[in-house]
N, C-alpha and C positions, 0 to 999 in steps of 0.2 A: 964450823963454818955454814952448818945446817941450819941453825939458829939465824945467822947473819942474812941469809938469803931470804929466810922469813920474813924477817924485820923489814928488808930492803923490799921485798914483794908487797906488804901490806903499806908501806910508806909509799910506792910507787901507784898503788891502787888509791889510797886517799889524795896524792896528789893530782890525778886525774880527776876525782871528783871536785877538787878544787879548781882545778882549771877549765873544767864543763861549768861549774857555776859561775866563774868569771866571765866566761865568753858569754851563756846566756845571759848574763845581768846586763853586759854591754849592748848586746843585739837588742833586750827588750827596752832599756832606759834610755837609750840614746835618742830613736824618734820619739818616743811616749814624753820624754823631758822637753823637745820641740813643742810638740802639741800643748802640752801644760803651759809652755811658756806663752803661747799664743792665747791660751785661757787667761794667764795674768795679765795680759795686755790689752784683753778685749774691750771694746767700746760698751758693750753691753756690762753696766756696772753689776748687777747680781752673780754673773758668771765671773768676771774679774775678782769680785770680793770673796767669793765662794773659793776660787782657785786659791787665790792669795791665804786664806785663811788655812785651808788643807796644805799648802805647801809648809806654811808657818809651823803648823802643829806637826807634820812628818819630820821636818828639819829640827825642831825642837825637841824632840824626846829621842832617847838612843835606840841604836838598831838592834840591839839586844833585847829592850824592852818590846819592840815591834815585832821581833822574831816570835817572841814568846804569846804575846796576845794573838798573832795570828794563826798560830799553830796550834794553842791550846782553848782559846776561846770558843771559836764555832763549835767545838765538841760539846763545851759545856752548855751553851744557850740553845742549840740545835737538840732536839730530843731525840733525832734519828742517829746521833752520834758525830762523831769527825767527818768532814766532809773530805778529808785527805784519805788517799789508797794507804792501806797498812804498809807497813814496812819501810824501807830505805826510799823508794818512790816518793811516798807521801813527804816524807821529811825533805827531799830534794824539792819537791814542788814548792811545798810551803815558804822553804829558803829561797827559792829563786824568786816567788812572787813578792817576797819581803825585800827582796836586795832591788829588784826592778823598780817598787812602786820608791823605796829611799833614794835610790841614785836619781831617779827620774826626776824628783823633785829638786834634788841639789844641781843638776845637769839644768833643768828648766831656768832655774834663777842665773846659771852662767850663760844661757842663750838669751835670757832677756837682757840683762847686763850687756851683752855683745851687740845685742840688735839695738838697744836703746844709745849705746855707747856711739853708733853711727852718726856723724851729724846730719842736723835736718837738712842743711845746704846740698848735701848730697843728694837727697831723695827730691827736692826741689830742683836741681839741675836735671834729674832724670825725668821730671814733669816738663821742663822747659823743652827737652829733646822730643818729647812726644811719646814717651814710654809710658805701659800700662802700670797699674799698681803692681801686678804681678812682674813685668817685666823689672820694676826698679827693686824688687825685693830679690829676685835671683841674678840680677845683673850687675847690682849696686850694693847693695844692703848686705847679701849673704856674702858676698866675696871680702867685706871689709870686716864682717862680724868674724869670720874663720881665724884671720890674723889677730883678733882680739880675745878669743875665747882657747885657744889652742894652750895656753900656760895655765887656766885653772882648769882645766879639763884634763892635761896631763896630771895634774895634782891631784883630781879626783879618781882618776883611773888607778894611781898608786896606791890612794886609800881605800879602793875597793879590791886590791889583791891583798891588802892586810886585814879587811873586815871579813874577806871569805873565811876567816879561822872564828868567827862567832856564829857559824852555821852548828858549831860543834854543841851549842847550849841546847838543842834540841835533838840532841845525839845522832846528827848526821856524820857519816863515817868521812869527813875529811882529812886533810894530812896532819893535822894538830891533833884530832880525835885517835888517828891511827897511832901516832908517836906515845899519847899517853896510855894506849891500850898495851902497851910494851913495857911502861915503866911501872 
């Protein structure tokens, strides 16, 4: 019974780390994804092309590879050593940043598709009514965009729950890592 309680305690601790990584990723990636989507729809061509290139690269590489690169490469390249704090906090910070960047790029494409999916006639109707561009965005486009992006956003959020287990690749002590420790 004592061993069972020890295992359950470790799994609970790993579960809390997983939950924390999930929450921080959502809090950081949702607004960052919207900002990135505005960059990918910008009328300033260099910004639009650069943003789309970065999103294409991030979405085209595996998250596990991004975690490894973000955690290990700065320590190899910088002569002063790793920029991450030592121990579990450094691993968590690196994981959170990698997850936020990765999911922000996915969310940006969902936002972009939702915004561009609203018919132009809706925006023209707002202009006829004398609305400013920001009023049209917040009162016309944003409301219609939300109903279009809910299904793909929920799919990405479910995928995020599953992807948090990848943080074990850099030895972050999340729930899968805790389970393997006892096996």
